[in-house]
DRENFIRO-551348 format. One record per residue (C-alpha): residue in one letter; x, y, z. Coordinates in steps of 0.02 Angstrom, whole numbers, padded with zeros to 5 digits, always signed. Each point is the difference from the previous one (the first is absolute). Example, Ala and Ser with C-alpha at 12.3 -4.5 7.8 and 13.67 -1.06 7.14 Angstrom:
// DRENFIRO-551348
A+00615-00225+00390 S+00069+00172-00033 
This chain:
// DRENFIRO-551348
M-03103-02282+01376 T+00076-00136-00108 T-00146+00005-00122 S-00158+00103-00017 T-00096-00122+00110 K+00122-00075+00127 T+00085+00085+00145 Y+00177-00048+00047 L-00067-00094+00151 E-00125-00097-00105 Q+00142-00049-00115 A+00106-00054+00148 I-00140-00111+00064 E-00028-00074-00172 D+00186-00038-00015 G+00002-00084+00170 H+00109+00128+00090 A-00141+00032+00126 K-00152-00095+00061 I-00156+00062+00089 G-00097-00126+00103 G-00138-00004+00129 E-00156+00106+00016 G-00050+00162+00082 K+00108+00056+00145 T+00097-00164-00004 Q+00056+00028-00179 R+00189+00008-00019 I+00125+00039-00137 R+00156-00107-00014 Y+00156+00063-00088 V+00075-00161-00066 A+00185+00043-00026 A+00011+00085+00170 N-00105-00135+00085 H-00095+00138+00090 S-00187+00024+00027 E-00107+00141+00068 R-00183+00039+00035 W-00076+00060-00165 S-00136+00108+00079 D+00131+00123+00063 P-00005+00157-00113 E+00188+00023+00019 E+00031-00177-00061 K-00090+00038-00162 I+00115+00150-00027 R+00152-00106+00037 A-00057-00141-00113 E-00027+00117-00148 L+00171+00077+00028 W+00081-00172+00012 A-00079-00054-00164 E+00050+00165-00081 L+00180-00029+00053 I-00004-00167-00091 Y-00087+00047-00162 K+00035+00185-00024 Y+00172+00016+00081 H+00063-00177-00036 Y+00055-00057+00173 R-00003-00186+00032 P-00122-00059+00135 E+00144-00093+00084 R+00088+00165+00033 I-00150+00080+00089 R-00039-00032+00183 F-00139+00050+00121 E+00001+00054+00183 V+00189+00011+00009 K+00061+00024+00179 V+00088+00167+00022 P+00151-00006+00118 R+00032+00130+00134 R-00183+00056+00002 T-00096+00003+00165 P-00133-00065+00010 N+00031-00131-00134 D-00042+00070-00171 L-00032-00089-00164 A+00027+00070-00174 D-00153-00033-00108 L+00090-00042-00160 V+00185-00015-00043 I+00091-00028-00166 Y+00169-00086+00007 P+00137+00012-00133 A+00011-00135-00132 I+00173-00054+00061 D-00055-00011+00183 S-00043-00186+00005 E-00014-00001+00190 L-00113+00154+00007 K+00113+00094+00120 S+00019+00169-00087 P-00168+00091-00023 W-00007+00116-00152 F-00174+00081+00004 V-00112+00012+00154 F-00187+00040-00012 E-00132+00051+00127 C-00179-00031-00061 K-00156+00089+00065 R-00183-00001-00047 A-00049+00118-00141 D-00097+00125+00108 V+00131+00041+00132 S+00014+00181+00057 D+00148+00110-00044 A+00065-00018+00178 E-00011-00190-00008 F+00087-00001-00169 A+00139+00113+00065 Q+00022-00122+00144 A+00008-00145-00125 I+00139+00091-00095 E+00101+00018+00160 Q-00031-00181+00045 A+00060-00057-00172 C+00155+00110+00016 G+00037-00064+00174 N-00018-00181-00053 R+00110+00034-00151 A+00136+00074+00109 S-00002-00147+00119 L+00001-00126-00141 G+00133+00093-00100 A-00101+00014-00162 A+00029+00131-00135 Y-00184+00039-00033 A-00160+00022+00100 G-00181+00029-00043 A-00171+00031+00077 I-00152-00059-00100 A-00181+00047+00035 G-00103-00042-00153 L+00041+00122-00139 T+00101+00111+00116 R+00183-00051+00002 R+00156+00075+00076 L+00164-00081-00053 L+00170+00054+00066 R+00180-00041-00043 F+00146+00003+00120 D+00140-00037-00122 K-00013+00182-00053 F-00076+00096+00147 P+00045+00005+00186 A-00108-00091+00127 G-00090+00157+00060 E-00048+00072-00171 R-00185-00008-00040 D-00048+00144-00115 K+00123-00029-00143 N+00014-00186+00030 I-00127-00049-00133 L+00014-00163-00094 T-00126+00010-00141 D-00024-00187-00025 I+00063-00170+00050 P+00150-00046-00109 I-00030-00143-00121 R+00097-00154+00058 Y+00133+00092+00102 G+00030+00124-00141 K+00021+00188-00006 P-00144+00100+00078 P-00098+00095-00134 E-00005+00189-00008 W-00190+00001-00018 R-00134-00130+00035 F-00136+00036-00129 Y+00025+00024-00188 K-00131+00037-00133 N-00054-00155-00097 E+00152-00097+00062 P-00048-00183+00030 G+00007-00043+00184 K+00038+00180+00049 D-00155+00095-00054 L-00143+00060+00110 A-00144-00120+00022 A-00186+00007+00037 I-00045-00049+00178 P-00154-00072+00088 R-00122+00111+00091 E+00058-00044+00176 E+00182+00042-00040 L-00052+00167-00075 R-00108+00038+00152 A+00146-00041+00116 A+00117+00115-00098 I-00126+00143+00003 R-00032-00021+00186 K+00187+00003+00035 C+00022+00157-00105 H-00139+00089+00093 Q+00070-00054+00168 T+00172+00064-00051 L-00070+00167-00059 W-00113+00018+00153 E+00158-00003+00107 G-00088-00054+00159 G-00123+00145-00004 R+00112+00141-00061 R-00113+00013-00152 S-00188-00014-00010 P-00067-00147-00101 I-00057+00115-00141 A+00170+00088-00006 A+00088-00168-00008 F-00116-00053-00141 G+00040+00161-00093 E+00185-00038+00006 F-00033-00180-00049 C-00093+00059-00156 K+00151+00100-00057 I+00118-00146+00027 I-00113-00125-00087 F-00019+00123-00144 V+00189+00004-00023 K+00007-00190+00012 H-00131-00026-00134 R+00072+00129-00120 D+00172-00076+00018 E-00070-00168-00053 K-00085+00080-00150 N+00153+00098-00057 L+00007-00036-00188 D+00173+00080-00015 R+00079-00138+00104 P+00075-00134-00115 D-00022-00184+00038 G+00134-00066+00116 Q+00023+00165+00092 P-00034+00016+00188 Y-00155+00083+00068 A+00030+00164+00093 F-00124-00036+00140 Q+00113-00117+00100 R+00150+00012+00115 R+00170-00022-00080 D+00146-00097+00070 G+00084+00101+00138 E-00120+00146-00021 S-00041+00110+00149 A-00177+00053+00041 E+00043+00180-00046 V+00061-00046-00175 L-00151-00111-00030 A-00119+00137+00060 A+00082+00127-00116 R-00034-00114-00149 I-00182-00026+00050 H-00022+00188+00017 R+00075+00026-00174 L-00120-00129-00073 Y-00145+00087+00085 K+00055+00171-00061 D+00013-00064-00180 E-00178-00063+00010 Q-00060+00163+00079 E+00071+00097-00147 Q-00095-00110-00122 E-00161+00000+00102 P+00005+00159+00108 D-00183-00017+00051 V+00012-00178+00067 F+00109+00030+00153 T+00040+00176+00054 D+00087-00039+00165 Q+00174-00073+00022 I+00033-00168+00083 N+00014+00045+00183 V+00084-00156+00071 D+00170-00017+00083 P+00127-00105-00099 P+00003-00151+00120 I-00191-00011-00004 L-00005+00019-00189 A+00133-00135-00018 Q-00104-00120+00105 C-00152+00031-00111 V+00104-00034-00155 E+00059-00164+00077 H-00181-00050+00035 L-00053+00033-00180 E+00150-00024-00113 G-00033-00184-00038 I-00181+00026-00054 S-00063+00027-00177 L-00151+00112+00017 D-00021-00002-00189 R-00008-00190-00012 T-00104-00031+00157 E-00182-00025-00046 L-00118+00148+00011 D-00117-00089+00120 T+00144-00046+00115 K+00059+00180+00005 G-00175+00069+00023 V-00048-00112+00144 A+00168+00019+00086 F-00004+00189-00009 E-00182+00013+00054 E+00027-00114+00149 F+00151+00103+00048 M-00093+00165-00016 G-00160-00062+00077 G+00075-00016+00173 F+00006+00187+00028 F-00105+00074-00142 K-00159-00094+00046 G+00006+00049+00183 D+00072+00175-00009 F-00055+00066-00169 G-00162-00091-00040 Q+00069-00084-00157 Y-00077-00165-00053 F+00055-00104-00149 T-00112-00089-00125 P+00029-00189+00000 R+00113-00055-00143 E-00128-00126-00063 L-00131+00137-00020 I+00124+00113-00090 A+00047-00140-00121 F-00184-00039-00033 A-00045+00182-00032 V+00144+00026-00121 E-00044-00158-00097 V-00181+00060-00014 L+00054+00173-00059 N+00128-00077-00120 P+00098+00164-00026 E+00090+00022-00164 R+00158+00094-00046 K-00098+00150-00068 H-00102+00021+00160 M+00035+00122+00142 V-00020-00080+00171 L-00040+00115+00146 D-00012-00038+00186 P-00017+00163+00101 A+00008-00093+00166 C+00138-00121-00049 G+00078-00032+00171 S+00145-00117-00038 G-00043+00000-00186 G-00068-00178-00007 F-00128+00030-00138 L+00123+00102-00103 L+00138-00130+00014 Y-00115-00144-00046 A-00070+00099-00147 L+00178+00036-00061 D+00049-00183+00020 H-00157-00054-00094 V+00041+00114-00147 R+00180-00059-00004 R-00052-00182-00001 E-00124+00031-00140 A+00132+00094-00100 G+00122-00144+00024 W-00131-00126-00055 Q-00045+00100-00155 A+00185+00017-00047 A+00024-00188+00020 K-00156-00033-00104 R+00062+00111-00142 W+00170-00085+00003 F-00076-00174-00016 E-00116+00059-00139 E+00149+00071-00096 Q+00096-00164+00022 L-00147-00105-00060 L-00079+00112-00134 G+00138+00121-00046 P+00008+00189+00037 A-00118+00050-00142 Q-00144-00117+00045 A+00020+00026+00188 
């Protein structure tokens, strides 16, 4: 986002770089500098539009250097590259620099793998240095100025270089403006969770409950990494894939993080993470751009319950209390910091989480109230 309220695409529309016109299925988006328009109801177009706007405002590429549906030579049948960046000195747009393939956010792992190969094939035909496949929050970027054409495992580009610059070693840094983790909407979190479960399920090799068990361990590591108080501001998070890092090296770091947490809380998780490195790496790529800590409690609760409900309700007889009823009950109870809250049949912990959030909000309000009283009346009178 460019601000706390506007997305990059909203900013691009406000600045006149893009226009959306029409209604319903006839609605279209027009990219002004490229003189190109597409049907706006297409889910893949929304992904491409957000990426295009991000390239302009986050990575500082000029709209005039970005083109859509670029014809790929020597491909049969005729193929078109979704999005292409051209160098600043290439006034005739003849030397592609970065080639992207965009897919809807909820594609399967197999579809995403195919998108990666399509991006790489288009890149090779166009002679570009970089390629990328984008499916919502899941991204796979590759560089071919450093790795051979057939390398996939170690060929990891962490982020899009800013204005043709040097690729960064990491993508996400604690409290670094423009590089920190961000809260996400409910639908994006749901999509990320579904993709993680699909990856861990491995086409039926694991049962749904076993896949969920592994997911809990991974999400536990992710959350604790975000909450690591020993990490100084400006340092990279550990739960992400580093530039040029193989799946095995990434998996070893995730296992170390998990082991460290096990030693501090030996009763929380007693089993090891039982996931092969390539599968674990895919899960990290699905989740690394999400801030679980900053995403609202209700967003997380609903997303997780909808995810779990698909197999828990049918196979295990679990049913979840509506969030509105939970919120109402907690407000009526009005728990305080000194109270002990018990829920013997807690399921996904909805009542406990809302009670905890209520107490935290009250504590924050009381602290703010005391601060204002001290400012107005002085410490002694307050």
